[in-house]
C-alpha positions in Angstrom: -48.2 21.7 -3.7 -51.9 21.6 -3.1 -54.9 24.1 -2.3 -57.3 23.4 0.6 -59.7 25.7 -1.3 -58.8 26.0 -4.9 -62.1 27.5 -6.0 -60.8 30.9 -4.6 -58.2 31.1 -7.2 -61.1 31.8 -9.6 -61.1 35.2 -8.3 -57.7 35.7 -10.0 -59.7 35.9 -13.2 -61.4 39.1 -11.9 -58.2 41.0 -11.6 -57.4 41.8 -15.4 -61.0 43.2 -16.0 -60.8 45.1 -12.8 -57.5 46.6 -13.8 -58.9 47.6 -17.1 -62.1 49.3 -15.8 -60.0 51.1 -13.3 -57.7 52.5 -16.1 -60.7 53.4 -18.1 -62.5 55.5 -15.5 -62.4 59.2 -15.5 -59.8 61.4 -16.7 -56.7 62.3 -14.8 -56.8 65.4 -12.2 -55.6 68.5 -13.3 -54.8 72.1 -12.0 -56.2 75.1 -13.4 -53.7 78.0 -13.6 -54.5 81.8 -14.2 -51.4 82.0 -16.6 -49.4 79.4 -18.3 -46.1 81.2 -17.4 -46.5 79.8 -14.0 -45.8 76.3 -15.2 -43.5 77.1 -18.2 -40.6 75.8 -16.3 -42.3 72.3 -16.1 -42.6 71.8 -19.7 -39.7 69.5 -20.1 -40.4 67.3 -17.2 -41.3 63.6 -18.2 -44.3 61.9 -17.1 -43.8 59.8 -14.0 -44.6 56.2 -14.2 -44.9 56.0 -10.2 -48.7 56.0 -10.3 -48.7 53.0 -12.6 -46.0 51.1 -10.5 -48.1 51.7 -7.3 -51.4 50.4 -9.0 -49.5 47.4 -10.3 -48.4 46.7 -6.9 -51.7 46.8 -5.4 -53.2 44.4 -7.9 -50.2 42.2 -7.2 -50.9 42.5 -3.2 -54.7 41.6 -4.2 -53.6 38.4 -6.1 -51.3 37.5 -3.4 -54.1 37.7 -0.8 -56.6 35.6 -3.1 -53.8 32.8 -3.3 -53.5 33.0 0.4 -57.4 32.7 0.7 -57.0 29.4 -1.6 -54.8 28.0 1.4 -51.7 26.7 -0.4 -50.0 23.9 1.4 -46.9 21.5 0.9 -48.2 18.2 1.5 -46.1 15.6 2.9 -48.4 12.3 2.8 -47.6 9.3 4.9 -50.3 6.6 4.1 -50.7 3.8 6.8 -52.6 0.8 5.4 -54.1 -1.5 7.9 -54.1 -4.8 6.5 -57.0 -6.4 5.0 -56.8 -9.0 8.0 -54.9 -11.5 5.8 -51.5 -12.3 6.8 -49.5 -14.6 4.6 -46.4 -16.3 4.7 -44.9 -17.9 1.9 -42.4 -20.9 2.5 -40.1 -21.4 -0.6 -38.1 -24.3 -1.2 -34.5 -23.3 -2.3 -33.0 -26.7 -2.5 -30.8 -27.8 -5.6 -33.4 -29.6 -7.3 -35.5 -26.5 -7.8 -33.0 -25.8 -10.8 -34.8 -28.6 -12.8 -35.9 -26.8 -16.1 -39.5 -28.6 -16.5 -41.3 -25.4 -17.3 -41.6 -23.9 -20.7 -42.5 -20.1 -21.1 -42.8 -18.7 -24.7 -40.8 -21.8 -26.0 -38.0 -21.3 -23.4 -37.2 -23.6 -20.5 -37.5 -22.1 -17.2 -36.3 -23.6 -13.9 -38.7 -24.4 -11.1 -37.2 -21.7 -8.7 -37.6 -19.0 -11.2 -41.1 -20.1 -12.3 -42.1 -20.0 -8.6 -40.6 -16.6 -8.1 -42.5 -15.1 -11.2 -45.9 -16.4 -10.1 -45.3 -15.3 -6.6 -44.2 -11.9 -7.7 -47.5 -11.6 -9.4 -49.5 -12.8 -6.5 -47.9 -10.1 -4.3 -49.0 -7.4 -6.7 -52.4 -8.4 -6.2 -52.5 -8.3 -2.4 -51.4 -4.8 -1.7 -53.2 -4.5 1.4 -52.0 -7.8 2.8 -49.1 -8.2 5.2 -46.8 -10.8 3.5 -43.7 -12.6 4.5 -41.1 -14.9 3.1 -39.4 -18.2 4.5 -36.8 -20.1 2.5 -35.9 -23.6 3.5 -33.6 -26.2 2.1 -31.2 -28.0 4.4 -32.2 -25.6 7.0 -35.1 -23.0 7.1 -34.6 -19.1 7.3 -36.7 -16.0 7.5 -36.0 -14.0 4.4 -38.5 -11.1 4.9 -40.6 -10.6 8.0 -44.3 -10.1 7.5 -44.6 -6.5 5.9 -47.0 -4.1 3.9 -43.6 -2.8 2.2 -44.1 -5.0 -0.9 -41.4 -3.0 -2.7 -39.0 -4.2 -0.2 -40.3 -7.8 -0.3 -40.3 -7.9 -4.1 -36.5 -6.6 -4.1 -35.6 -9.4 -1.6 -37.2 -11.9 -3.7 -35.2 -10.6 -7.0 -32.0 -11.1 -5.0 -32.8 -14.7 -4.1 -30.7 -17.5 -6.1 -30.5 -21.1 -5.6 -27.2 -21.4 -3.4 -27.9 -18.6 -1.2 -28.5 -21.1 1.7 -27.3 -24.7 1.9 -29.2 -26.6 -0.9 -28.3 -30.2 -0.3 -31.4 -31.2 1.5 -35.3 -30.2 1.8 -36.4 -29.6 5.4 -40.2 -29.1 4.5 -41.2 -29.5 8.3 -38.8 -26.9 9.4 -39.9 -24.6 6.7 -43.7 -25.0 7.6 -42.9 -24.6 11.3 -40.9 -21.4 10.6 -43.7 -19.8 8.8 -46.3 -20.9 11.2 -44.2 -19.3 14.1 -44.4 -16.0 12.2 -48.3 -15.9 12.3 -48.8 -17.8 15.8 -49.3 -14.8 18.0 -50.9 -12.5 15.5 -54.7 -11.4 15.9 -55.6 -11.5 12.1 -59.0 -12.4 10.6 -57.0 -15.0 8.3 -53.6 -16.5 8.8 -52.1 -18.3 5.6 -49.0 -20.3 4.7 -48.3 -20.9 1.1 -45.7 -24.0 1.1 -44.0 -24.5 -2.3 -41.7 -27.6 -2.8 -40.4 -30.2 -5.4 -39.2 -32.7 -3.0 -39.7 -34.8 0.2 -38.7 -34.0 3.9 -35.2 -35.4 4.4 -33.5 -32.8 6.8 -34.3 -30.6 9.7 -35.1 -30.7 13.4 -38.7 -31.5 12.7 -39.2 -35.4 11.9 -42.2 -35.1 10.0 -44.0 -32.0 8.4 -47.3 -33.4 9.8 -46.2 -32.2 13.2 -45.8 -28.7 11.9 -49.2 -28.9 10.3 -50.6 -30.1 13.8 -49.1 -26.9 15.2 -50.4 -24.8 12.2 -54.1 -26.2 12.8 -53.8 -25.5 16.5 -53.3 -21.9 15.9 -55.7 -21.7 13.1 -53.3 -21.2 10.4 -54.4 -22.4 7.0 -51.8 -24.1 4.8 -51.9 -24.0 1.0 -49.5 -26.7 -0.5 -47.9 -26.8 -3.9 -46.0 -29.4 -5.3 -44.0 -28.1 -8.1 -42.5 -29.8 -11.2 -43.6 -32.6 -13.6 -44.2 -36.3 -12.6 -41.8 -38.9 -13.4 -38.5 -37.3 -14.5 -37.2 -33.8 -14.8 -34.5 -32.1 -17.1 -31.8 -31.1 -14.8 -29.1 -28.8 -16.4 -25.5 -29.5 -16.5 -22.4 -28.8 -18.5 -20.5 -31.1 -20.8 -16.8 -31.4 -21.2 -16.8 -28.5 -23.7 -19.0 -26.1 -21.5 -22.1 -26.7 -23.4 -25.4 -26.7 -21.6 -27.1 -30.4 -21.6 -29.7 -31.9 -19.5 -29.7 -35.0 -17.5 -33.2 -36.7 -16.6 -33.5 -37.1 -13.0 -36.4 -38.8 -11.0 -38.9 -36.5 -9.7 -40.3 -37.6 -6.1 -42.6 -35.0 -4.8 -44.3 -36.0 -1.4 -47.7 -35.4 -2.6 -49.3 -37.5 0.0 -47.8 -35.5 2.7 -48.7 -32.1 1.1 -52.1 -33.5 0.9 -52.4 -34.1 4.5 -50.9 -31.0 5.4 -53.5 -29.2 3.5 -56.4 -31.2 4.8 -55.3 -31.0 8.6 -55.3 -27.2 8.2 -58.2 -26.3 6.1 -56.1 -25.5 3.0 -55.8 -27.1 -0.3 -53.2 -29.0 -2.2 -52.2 -28.4 -5.8 -50.0 -29.8 -8.3 -48.0 -27.2 -10.5 -46.8 -29.2 -13.4 -46.7 -26.6 -16.0 -46.5 -22.8 -16.2 -50.3 -22.2 -16.9 -51.5 -24.3 -14.1 -48.9 -22.6 -11.7 -50.4 -19.3 -12.5 -53.9 -20.5 -12.4 -53.1 -21.9 -8.7 -52.1 -18.5 -7.5 -55.2 -17.0 -9.1 -57.4 -19.4 -7.2 -55.6 -18.8 -3.9 -55.9 -15.0 -4.5 -59.8 -15.5 -5.0 -60.1 -17.9 -2.0 -58.4 -15.7 0.4 -60.2 -12.2 -0.3 -61.5 -9.7 2.5 -62.5 -6.0 2.4 -59.5 -3.9 2.7 -59.6 -1.2 5.5 -57.3 2.0 4.6 -56.5 4.7 7.0 -54.8 7.4 5.3 -53.0 10.2 7.3 -51.7 13.2 5.7 -49.1 15.9 7.1 -49.6 19.5 5.6 -47.0 22.4 5.9 -49.3 25.5 5.2 -48.0 28.2 3.3 -50.7 30.7 3.5 -49.2 32.6 6.5 -46.1 33.3 4.5 -48.3 34.7 1.6 -50.2 36.8 4.1 -47.0 38.2 5.5 -45.5 38.7 2.1 -48.9 40.7 0.9 -48.9 42.4 4.2 -45.2 43.6 3.6 -45.8 44.6 0.1 -49.1 46.7 1.3 -47.1 48.4 3.8 -44.3 49.1 1.2 -46.9 50.5 -1.3 -48.6 53.0 1.4 -45.1 54.1 2.4 -44.0 54.9 -1.1 -47.4 56.4 -1.8 -46.7 59.0 1.0 -43.0 59.5 0.2 -41.0 58.7 -2.9 -44.0 58.5 -5.0 -46.3 61.0 -3.4 -48.6 62.6 -5.7 -50.8 65.8 -5.4 -54.5 65.3 -5.1 
């Protein structure tokens, strides 16, 4: 609950001193009798508290009207955030090679997918006013999350991702990029961006070469930042030996850096190579700095006004006080 005019509540501080001054003013009225015999039968009558009750009721009514004057309201807010003008689709490689554990964080090995997920979640937290969507690709490409300002929903979807959620046996970079570009094609944004993260080469999908998708991106003014994930040369792929123990097999790494560089150049973006954890974070920090615009936020707030109920309650109590003063609690002047 909030108050539209909370400064009126300061008037409540005046009620205690006013009540005290009211009690201190003058002496109770009295009748003058020619003989005490006339009132001897009233000696055993106890003093009525009705006057004090009516006065307390009057102060309560005054307090209710003061609170009503402050205009209390229940606030039911719904904030609509108009995006800063930057729409971002992240295309994330979910192929089987992404389980290679060639990143080290605090002395522990971390696979490529989990590393990419961690830095992506941090990037999303820094962009609260951007619409962000997620496309996954391996053998095929899928829309995991449409463009949205509901980043809690987006983060929950990212948390649920695992290697194997989709067919992981190949890497359709072209399809992944094309799917991401299609999400941005018809939007009237100030800036439209795709962040493409992969650790392999295009060897699947309907699009023969990712450069065709890059041509389409350039045609609709979509900027593509490409990130090659993993170490150069060989990468440790986890496996299990005959006793169920975790072992590593060194497998060759073959990120198509030439194609990723050409995609970035063709669309006005930039290519990065993320071969260690710190550099991966720095890449997203740089993209965050490059793609900044001033956010415009429109906030709409719905209120449920309570002051009519308080006025009604105060009016009802005032009427009750007047009725009691003239009937059950009536007193002689």
